[in-house]
C-alpha positions in Angstrom: -22.2 -36.5 -7.0 -18.3 -36.6 -7.6 -16.9 -40.0 -6.9 -15.5 -40.4 -3.6 -11.8 -40.3 -4.7 -11.7 -36.9 -6.3 -13.1 -34.8 -3.3 -9.8 -35.0 -1.2 -7.7 -32.9 -3.2 -9.8 -30.9 -5.4 -9.9 -27.3 -4.8 -6.5 -27.4 -2.8 -3.0 -26.1 -2.8 -0.5 -28.0 -1.2 3.1 -26.3 -0.2 6.2 -28.5 -0.4 9.8 -27.8 -0.4 12.8 -29.8 -1.9 15.4 -29.7 0.9 18.2 -30.8 -1.3 17.6 -28.3 -4.1 16.8 -25.2 -1.9 13.6 -25.1 -3.8 10.1 -24.4 -2.8 6.9 -25.2 -4.7 3.1 -25.6 -4.7 0.7 -28.4 -6.3 -3.0 -27.1 -6.9 -5.9 -28.8 -8.4 -8.9 -27.0 -9.2 -12.3 -28.2 -10.0 -15.1 -26.8 -8.2 -13.3 -23.2 -8.3 -13.4 -23.4 -11.7 -17.1 -24.5 -12.1 -17.8 -21.4 -9.7 -15.9 -18.9 -11.6 -17.2 -20.2 -15.3 -20.9 -20.9 -14.9 -21.2 -17.2 -14.3 -20.9 -16.3 -17.8 -21.1 -18.0 -21.2 -17.7 -17.8 -22.7 -16.8 -19.2 -25.6 -14.1 -22.3 -25.3 -11.0 -20.5 -25.8 -11.6 -17.8 -23.2 -12.7 -20.5 -20.6 -9.2 -22.1 -21.3 -7.4 -18.5 -20.5 -9.7 -18.1 -17.6 -8.8 -21.3 -16.2 -5.3 -20.9 -16.7 -5.4 -17.5 -15.1 -7.3 -19.0 -12.2 -4.8 -22.0 -11.6 -2.0 -19.3 -11.9 -3.5 -17.2 -9.2 -4.2 -20.2 -6.5 -0.3 -21.4 -6.8 0.9 -17.6 -6.6 -1.6 -16.8 -3.8 -0.5 -19.4 -1.7 3.1 -18.4 -1.6 2.4 -14.9 -0.2 2.0 -14.1 3.2 -1.3 -12.3 2.4 -3.8 -10.5 4.9 -6.0 -9.5 2.1 -6.0 -9.8 -1.6 -3.6 -10.6 -4.6 -5.0 -9.8 -7.9 -3.5 -10.7 -11.4 -4.6 -8.9 -14.3 -4.0 -9.1 -18.0 -4.8 -6.3 -20.5 -4.3 -6.4 -24.0 -4.9 -4.9 -27.4 -6.1 -8.5 -28.6 -9.7 -10.0 -28.9 -9.5 -10.8 -25.3 -9.0 -7.5 -23.9 -8.9 -8.2 -20.1 -8.7 -11.0 -17.6 -8.8 -10.4 -14.2 -8.6 -12.6 -11.1 -8.7 -12.2 -7.2 -7.2 -14.4 -4.7 -8.6 -13.6 -1.0 -6.8 -15.0 1.8 -8.3 -16.9 4.8 -10.3 -14.7 7.0 -9.3 -17.3 10.0 -7.4 -20.5 10.6 -8.7 -23.4 8.7 -11.0 -21.3 6.5 -10.7 -21.6 2.7 -9.1 -19.0 0.5 -11.7 -17.5 -2.2 -10.8 -17.2 -5.9 -12.7 -15.1 -8.6 -12.3 -14.2 -12.1 -13.8 -12.6 -15.3 -12.6 -11.9 -18.7 -13.6 -9.0 -21.1 -13.3 -9.7 -25.0 -14.9 -8.9 -28.3 -16.5 -12.1 -29.5 -16.4 -10.8 -33.4 -12.5 -10.7 -33.3 -11.8 -14.1 -31.7 -10.1 -16.6 -34.0 -9.6 -20.2 -34.3 -6.2 -20.0 -33.1 -4.7 -20.7 -29.8 -6.3 -19.3 -26.6 -2.9 -17.2 -26.1 -3.2 -16.0 -29.7 -6.4 -14.2 -28.7 -4.5 -12.0 -26.4 -2.4 -9.9 -28.7 0.3 -7.3 -27.3 -0.2 -6.4 -23.7 1.2 -6.9 -20.0 0.8 -9.1 -17.2 0.3 -7.4 -13.8 0.3 -8.4 -10.0 -1.4 -6.5 -7.5 -0.8 -7.2 -3.6 -3.2 -5.3 -1.4 -2.7 -6.2 2.2 -5.8 -4.0 3.5 -6.3 -0.8 5.2 -3.5 1.1 6.1 -1.3 -0.5 3.9 0.2 0.9 0.3 -0.6 -1.6 -2.2 2.2 -3.1 -4.4 2.1 -3.4 -8.0 4.3 -5.0 -10.7 4.1 -5.4 -14.4 5.6 -7.5 -17.0 5.2 -8.3 -20.5 3.2 -10.8 -22.0 5.8 -13.6 -23.6 6.5 -17.0 -24.3 3.1 -18.0 -26.0 1.4 -18.7 -22.5 -0.1 -17.1 -19.2 2.4 -19.1 -17.5 5.5 -18.3 -19.4 4.5 -14.6 -19.1 4.1 -15.1 -15.1 7.7 -16.9 -14.9 9.0 -13.5 -16.9 7.2 -11.6 -14.0 9.0 -13.2 -11.2 12.3 -13.1 -12.8 11.9 -9.5 -14.0 10.1 -8.0 -11.0 10.9 -10.0 -8.2 14.3 -11.8 -9.4 12.9 -15.2 -8.2 13.7 -18.3 -10.5 9.9 -19.4 -11.3 8.5 -22.4 -13.3 5.3 -23.5 -13.8 3.7 -26.6 -15.1 0.1 -26.2 -16.0 -2.6 -28.8 -17.2 -6.2 -27.7 -17.8 -8.8 -29.0 -19.9 -12.7 -30.4 -19.9 -13.1 -33.4 -18.0 -15.9 -36.2 -18.5 -16.4 -38.5 -15.3 -19.0 -41.3 -14.8 -21.9 -39.7 -13.2 -20.6 -36.3 -13.6 -21.2 -33.8 -16.6 -18.5 -32.2 -18.6 -16.6 -29.7 -16.6 -13.3 -28.0 -16.5 -10.4 -29.2 -14.2 -6.9 -27.9 -13.8 -3.6 -28.9 -12.0 -0.5 -27.2 -11.7 2.9 -27.3 -10.2 5.2 -24.2 -9.2 8.8 -24.6 -8.6 10.7 -21.4 -7.3 14.0 -21.1 -6.1 14.4 -19.6 -2.1 14.8 -16.1 -2.3 18.1 -15.9 -0.7 19.7 -18.0 -3.4 18.7 -15.2 -6.1 21.7 -13.0 -7.0 21.2 -9.4 -7.6 20.9 -8.7 -11.4 22.6 -5.8 -13.3 20.6 -3.5 -15.4 22.2 -5.2 -18.8 18.9 -7.0 -19.5 18.1 -10.7 -19.7 18.1 -13.4 -22.1 14.2 -13.3 -22.8 12.1 -11.2 -25.5 13.0 -7.7 -25.4 15.8 -8.3 -23.0 13.4 -9.6 -20.3 14.9 -11.5 -17.6 14.4 -15.3 -17.5 14.9 -18.0 -14.7 18.2 -18.8 -15.7 19.4 -15.1 -15.6 18.8 -14.9 -12.0 19.8 -18.3 -10.4 23.6 -18.3 -9.1 26.0 -20.5 -11.0 26.6 -22.7 -8.3 22.8 -23.2 -8.0 22.0 -23.7 -11.6 22.5 -27.5 -11.6 19.8 -28.1 -8.8 17.5 -25.9 -10.7 18.2 -27.6 -13.9 17.8 -30.9 -12.3 14.7 -30.2 -10.7 12.9 -28.7 -14.0 14.1 -31.7 -15.8 12.2 -33.9 -13.4 9.3 -31.6 -13.6 9.2 -32.3 -17.3 8.2 -35.8 -16.8 5.1 -35.0 -15.2 2.2 -36.6 -17.0 -1.5 -35.0 -17.4 -3.3 -37.7 -15.8 -1.0 -36.8 -12.7 -1.8 -33.3 -12.8 -5.7 -33.2 -13.2 -6.7 -36.9 -12.8 -8.5 -38.1 -9.6 -6.3 -41.4 -9.0 -2.6 -39.9 -7.9 -2.7 -37.4 -4.6 -0.4 -34.5 -4.8 1.7 -36.2 -2.0 2.3 -39.3 -4.1 3.0 -37.3 -7.1 5.8 -35.3 -5.3 7.2 -38.5 -4.5 7.4 -39.8 -7.9 8.9 -36.6 -9.3 11.1 -35.7 -6.6 11.9 -38.7 -4.2 15.9 -37.9 -4.5 15.1 -34.2 -3.8 13.9 -35.1 -0.4 10.1 -33.5 -0.6 9.0 -32.1 2.5 5.1 -30.9 2.5 3.0 -28.7 4.9 -0.7 -28.2 5.5 -2.7 -27.9 2.1 -5.0 -24.7 1.8 -8.5 -25.3 0.7 -9.8 -22.8 -2.0 -13.0 -22.1 -3.3 -15.0 -19.9 -5.5 -16.3 -16.6 -3.8 -16.8 -13.1 -4.5 -16.9 -10.2 -2.1 -19.3 -7.9 -3.8 -22.1 -6.4 -1.9 -24.6 -3.8 -2.1 -22.8 -1.5 0.1 -19.7 -2.0 -1.8 -21.8 -0.7 -4.8 -23.0 2.2 -3.2 -19.4 3.2 -2.0 -18.4 2.7 -5.8 -20.7 5.0 -6.8 -20.3 7.8 -4.0 -17.8 9.6 -6.3 -20.7 10.8 -8.6 -22.7 13.6 -8.7 -26.6 13.5 -9.0 -26.1 14.5 -12.6 -23.8 11.7 -13.3 -26.1 9.4 -11.5 -28.7 10.5 -13.8 -26.8 9.1 -17.0 -27.0 5.8 -15.5 -30.6 5.5 -14.7 -32.7 3.3 -16.6 -36.1 4.4 -18.2 -37.7 2.7 -15.0 -35.7 5.2 -12.7 -33.5 2.5 -11.2 -29.9 2.3 -11.4 -28.8 -1.3 -11.9 -25.1 -2.9 -11.5 -23.8 -6.3 -12.5 -21.1 -7.9 -10.9 -18.5 -8.7 -13.6 -17.3 -11.6 -11.3 -20.1 -13.5 -9.9 -23.4 -11.8 -12.0 -25.1 -10.6 -9.0 -27.4 -7.8 -9.9 -28.2 -5.0 -7.7 -31.2 -2.7 -8.2 -31.1 1.0 -6.5 -32.9 3.8 -6.0 -30.9 6.8 -8.0 -31.6 9.0 -5.3 -30.0 7.1 -2.8 -26.4 7.0 -4.4 -23.8 9.2 -5.1 -22.5 12.1 -3.3 -25.5 14.1 -3.3 -27.8 11.3 -2.2 -30.7 11.8 0.1 -30.1 10.6 3.5 -32.6 9.0 6.0 -34.9 12.0 7.0 -34.4 14.2 4.2 -37.7 14.1 3.0 -39.3 14.4 6.3 -36.9 17.6 7.0 -37.6 19.1 3.7 
């Protein structure tokens, strides 16, 4: 059992606003979410670190969007870690938690002793917003830069959304009395309010390969406020972010008391997967009987494992694909 003082703020995202600086933000703490994500796989520690960072970014970004269904973040690279994918599902009803899932694909023999971000190589950071049936999905892509996923996410917002955005993230393995070693993460996101972001010309920015950065999309008159908030954020300590003793509300007062922080209702998040047998059958419905046969095991079964949660589906090959036998086919033959 976890100590009581870790329960209230674990696996939550707290929205806030700095009224004097025209800046909004989020504070997130993840514990059980990361346990749910990582226990599904035997990832090397360097891969776990990347998945933890990506899940934390997903929680922070997902809560900023007026979302009807799903936000997906994805990194694809030519490095040892080929892909990291995360999904954030909006609450289905008021008071319900949001759900997060994540997984990584990697070549273990190519992993090095370098830092986690060094395992990514060249690639891109993508954001996909899917509002559900009848709505066209939105996708934005930016490069991987700055030596971290958080820097790449900041560049995405500057480049694709022209929003000045800053993340401060802490994550790692924690050992508490009476609790086994497990991953914890905490993060703060700052974002200049959209109305304060200027139109940017196509001349390029000050980042790598001409990418826009936060300083390129803040009006000159607002730069002092933005810089001051970032300087205050730089004073945050790791234990304040992921430790059990400082509630996020106290942390915001400590960091930003002169900026008049105002908090809103916290959003609970949990690990959750949307896979089901019906969804698996739907994904296989585009294949012919000949295609299905190539997926069939020697035991005459089609077996599918969910990459996110590890759920195993064992199906009759004659029951899947667009040529699948319908109920009553055998009787009418």
